[in-house]
C-alpha positions in Angstrom: 20.0 -15.7 -4.3 20.0 -14.8 -8.0 21.6 -11.7 -9.2 20.9 -10.0 -12.5 22.9 -7.1 -14.3 21.3 -4.2 -16.0 17.8 -5.5 -15.2 14.5 -4.4 -16.9 11.9 -3.4 -14.0 8.8 -3.2 -16.5 7.4 -6.4 -15.1 8.2 -5.7 -11.2 6.2 -2.4 -11.0 2.4 -2.1 -11.4 2.6 1.2 -13.1 4.5 -0.8 -15.9 7.3 1.9 -16.1 10.0 0.7 -18.6 13.1 1.5 -16.7 16.1 -0.5 -15.6 18.2 -0.9 -12.6 22.0 -1.5 -12.4 21.5 -4.9 -10.4 18.4 -6.9 -9.5 18.9 -9.2 -6.4 16.3 -11.8 -5.6 16.5 -12.8 -2.2 15.4 -16.6 -1.6 16.0 -16.9 2.1 16.3 -14.1 4.8 19.7 -15.4 5.8 21.0 -14.0 2.4 21.2 -10.7 4.0 24.6 -11.6 5.1 25.9 -12.1 1.6 24.3 -8.7 0.7 26.0 -7.1 3.5 29.6 -8.7 2.8 29.2 -7.5 -0.7 29.0 -3.8 0.3 25.5 -3.7 -1.3 23.9 -1.8 1.4 26.7 1.1 1.3 25.7 1.9 -2.4 22.2 3.1 -3.3 19.6 0.1 -3.0 15.9 -0.1 -2.8 13.9 -3.0 -1.5 11.1 -3.7 -3.8 8.3 -6.3 -3.1 5.4 -6.4 -5.6 6.0 -3.0 -7.1 2.5 -2.0 -6.6 3.1 1.2 -4.6 5.9 2.5 -6.4 6.6 5.0 -9.3 9.9 4.9 -11.0 10.6 8.3 -12.6 13.9 7.1 -14.2 16.4 4.3 -14.3 17.6 3.1 -10.9 21.2 3.6 -10.7 21.8 0.8 -7.9 20.7 -2.4 -6.5 17.0 -3.4 -6.5 16.5 -6.0 -3.6 13.5 -8.2 -4.1 12.7 -10.6 -1.0 11.0 -13.8 -2.5 11.1 -16.0 0.2 7.8 -17.5 1.7 6.3 -19.1 4.4 3.3 -19.0 7.0 3.9 -20.4 10.5 1.7 -20.8 13.3 3.4 -19.5 16.3 0.5 -19.7 19.0 -2.9 -20.9 18.8 -5.7 -20.8 21.2 -9.6 -21.4 21.5 -9.9 -17.7 20.5 -6.7 -16.4 18.7 -4.1 -17.7 16.2 -0.7 -15.9 15.8 0.9 -16.2 12.4 4.5 -15.4 11.3 4.3 -14.6 7.6 7.6 -14.3 5.6 8.1 -11.0 3.6 7.8 -12.6 0.0 4.3 -14.0 0.6 1.8 -12.6 -1.7 -0.7 -10.6 0.1 -3.8 -12.5 -1.3 -2.2 -15.6 -0.3 -2.1 -14.3 3.3 -5.8 -13.4 3.1 -6.4 -16.8 1.6 -4.9 -18.4 4.5 -7.2 -16.5 6.8 -10.2 -17.5 4.9 -9.4 -21.1 4.8 -8.6 -21.3 8.6 -11.8 -19.1 9.4 -9.5 -16.4 10.8 -10.8 -12.7 11.4 -9.3 -9.2 11.2 -7.9 -8.8 7.5 -10.6 -9.8 5.3 -11.4 -6.2 4.3 -8.0 -5.8 2.9 -8.6 -8.5 0.4 -7.6 -7.7 -3.1 -4.9 -5.4 -2.5 -1.8 -6.3 -4.5 1.7 -6.6 -3.1 3.5 -8.7 -0.7 3.3 -9.1 3.2 6.4 -7.5 3.7 5.5 -4.2 2.4 2.1 -4.0 4.3 3.5 -2.7 7.5 5.6 0.0 5.8 2.6 1.6 4.2 0.1 0.5 7.1 -2.3 -0.6 4.1 -5.8 -0.1 4.6 -9.0 -0.3 2.9 -12.9 -0.3 3.9 -12.5 0.8 7.6 -9.5 -1.5 8.4 -5.6 -0.9 8.6 -3.3 -3.9 8.8 -1.9 -2.2 12.2 -5.0 -3.5 13.6 -3.8 -7.2 13.5 -0.1 -6.7 13.4 1.6 -8.3 16.8 5.2 -7.5 15.7 7.5 -6.9 12.8 11.0 -8.4 12.3 14.0 -8.0 10.1 17.7 -6.6 10.2 19.3 -3.2 9.9 21.1 -2.7 6.6 23.9 -0.5 8.3 25.0 -3.3 10.7 23.0 -6.4 9.9 21.5 -6.2 13.6 18.3 -8.1 13.8 15.3 -6.1 15.2 11.7 -7.0 16.5 9.5 -4.3 16.9 6.0 -4.3 18.7 3.1 -2.8 16.8 3.5 0.2 19.1 7.1 0.6 18.3 6.3 0.5 14.6 4.7 4.0 15.1 1.8 3.3 12.6 -0.2 6.2 11.4 -2.5 6.9 8.4 -0.5 5.4 5.9 2.5 5.8 7.8 5.0 3.9 10.0 8.5 4.1 11.3 9.7 2.4 8.3 8.6 5.3 6.2 10.4 7.7 8.7 13.3 6.9 10.9 14.1 3.5 9.6 13.4 4.4 5.8 16.2 3.0 3.9 17.9 1.5 7.1 16.1 -1.9 7.3 15.0 -5.0 5.4 11.6 -6.6 6.7 11.9 -10.5 6.8 8.8 -11.5 8.7 5.5 -9.8 9.8 3.3 -11.5 12.9 -0.2 -11.2 12.8 -2.9 -11.7 15.7 -5.9 -13.1 14.4 -9.2 -13.8 16.0 -11.1 -17.2 15.8 -14.3 -15.3 17.0 -16.5 -14.2 14.2 -16.4 -10.4 13.9 -16.6 -7.9 10.9 -15.8 -4.4 10.3 -18.8 -2.8 8.3 -18.3 0.9 9.1 -17.6 1.7 5.7 -20.9 2.9 3.9 -20.3 1.5 0.7 -19.5 -2.1 2.3 -22.5 -2.0 4.2 -24.6 -1.2 1.3 -23.3 -3.9 -0.9 -23.7 -6.5 1.6 -27.1 -5.1 2.4 -29.3 -8.3 3.9 -26.9 -11.1 2.8 -25.8 -13.4 5.3 -22.8 -12.5 6.9 -19.6 -14.6 6.5 -16.0 -14.2 5.6 -17.0 -15.2 2.3 -19.7 -12.8 2.0 -17.6 -9.7 3.0 -14.4 -10.4 0.8 -16.7 -11.2 -2.1 -18.6 -7.9 -1.6 -15.3 -5.9 -1.1 -13.8 -7.4 -4.4 -17.2 -6.2 -6.1 -16.5 -2.8 -4.9 -12.8 -2.8 -5.9 -13.5 -4.0 -9.3 -16.1 -1.5 -10.1 -13.6 1.3 -8.8 -10.1 0.3 -9.6 -8.6 -0.8 -12.7 -7.2 -4.4 -13.5 -3.5 -3.9 -13.2 -2.9 -6.6 -15.8 -4.2 -4.4 -18.3 -3.9 -0.6 -17.2 -0.8 0.3 -15.0 -1.4 1.9 -11.8 -0.4 1.8 -8.2 -3.9 1.8 -6.8 -4.8 5.2 -4.7 -2.0 7.5 -5.9 -2.8 10.1 -3.4 -3.5 10.2 0.5 -6.9 11.6 1.9 -5.7 15.0 3.4 -6.3 15.8 7.2 -7.3 19.2 7.8 -8.0 21.3 11.0 -11.5 21.6 11.9 -11.7 25.5 11.3 -10.4 24.9 7.7 -12.9 22.2 7.1 -15.8 24.4 8.1 -14.7 27.2 5.9 -14.5 24.6 2.9 -18.0 23.5 3.7 -19.5 26.8 3.3 -18.2 26.8 -0.1 -18.7 23.0 -1.0 -21.8 21.7 1.2 -21.4 18.2 -0.4 -17.7 17.9 0.9 -17.2 14.2 2.1 -15.3 13.9 5.4 -14.6 11.7 8.3 -13.4 12.3 11.8 -9.8 12.1 12.4 -7.6 12.1 15.8 -6.9 15.4 17.7 -10.0 17.2 16.3 -8.8 17.0 12.6 -10.8 16.4 9.7 -10.1 13.7 6.9 -11.4 14.9 3.3 -11.8 12.6 0.5 -9.1 13.2 -1.8 -10.9 11.6 -4.8 -13.8 14.1 -4.6 -11.4 16.9 -4.4 -9.7 15.8 -7.5 -13.0 15.4 -9.4 -14.1 19.0 -8.3 -10.8 20.2 -9.7 -12.0 18.6 -13.1 -9.5 15.8 -13.2 -11.8 12.6 -13.0 -11.4 10.7 -16.4 -8.9 13.4 -18.0 -6.2 12.1 -20.2 -3.1 13.7 -21.2 -1.3 11.5 -23.9 -0.9 8.0 -22.4 -1.6 9.1 -18.8 -4.9 9.7 -17.0 -7.0 9.9 -13.9 -9.2 6.6 -13.9 -12.8 7.6 -14.7 -14.2 5.3 -12.0 -12.0 6.4 -9.1 -10.3 9.9 -9.3 -7.7 8.7 -6.8 -6.1 6.5 -9.4 -3.4 7.8 -11.8 -3.2 5.4 -14.5 -0.9 4.3 -17.5 -3.0 3.6 -20.5 -0.1 2.1 -22.2 3.3 3.3 -23.2 3.2 6.3 -20.7 6.7 7.6 -19.9 7.6 8.5 -16.2 7.7 12.1 -17.4 4.0 11.9 -18.6 3.0 10.4 -15.4 4.9 13.0 -13.3 3.5 15.8 -15.4 -0.1 14.7 -14.8 0.0 13.9 -11.1 1.9 17.3 -10.4 -0.9 19.3 -12.4 -3.3 17.3 -10.2 -1.7 18.6 -7.1 -1.4 22.3 -8.4 -5.1 22.4 -9.4 -6.5 20.7 -6.2 -4.4 23.4 -4.0 -5.7 26.4 -6.2 -9.2 25.6 -5.8 -9.0 24.2 -1.9 -5.7 25.5 -0.6 -4.8 21.9 0.2 -1.8 20.1 -1.1 -2.4 16.6 -1.8 0.5 14.2 -0.8 1.3 11.0 -2.8 0.6 7.8 -1.0 2.7 6.0 -3.9 6.5 5.8 -3.3 8.3 8.0 -5.8 11.7 7.1 -6.7 
């Protein structure tokens, strides 16, 4: 375990916010939770930070940032049809995807290119191109920060929803995820329900490599390179509205993009709503909405937390004024 005082977080969040924390702790082994508990760090303000790719720091963090850095991928069960792997929280997400590609394991390939660490994946129930990580999660393990008791939750117990889970609700701020178990298929199959992906693949021969390369091309055409432009990917969730509200909006906006959702609800494309509200490509100072994808709020360099806040709050107000729909951030705002 490594401990740093008054530590800069600029290199630990993809938005590039130049903020600091009182203390930064690098966990090099899951058992180090015992030392953190003994030092009473969980009794004071703390936040668990993986790759920092889904967070917006709005100010200095007056507390401890805990950064799980321990890695490892273990095969827990291997049959002719499936492989069950246990992935440490500190593993880079793309390294998990690369493991699947090397071992011809199917299920997670549509999630290639998403920045972050494995331990964060179930919290947000990350998803892209017709697939959510819950589709392959077998269980999640970790410990409670209030009493150090270990837990193992099945996928059902994780209460996964659209960009949601028990870790964002009942267990928010009360646990630390140490490992995620994935049940992956050895049987070749692909999820090509996302129209842009199907169009990109067109008549190419299907393979894991083809699918991942096509997805990366789509992502790179729409999303900024976080090494050059600060952002946290999709800033807003796609809103889900009742069918009746959707019909009313459709009468006013016949080109409205929609997707069926559970319980008779309809999911709308937040990016389209933002574009119709006039924000796509708009820039205020060093903050802006990305020209290629209106879902993405960006830091063009040197933006302050206040600039980013002002911009995304104005986006929310203008979309609500036009559509009577209030967008909710997908990004964790601290």
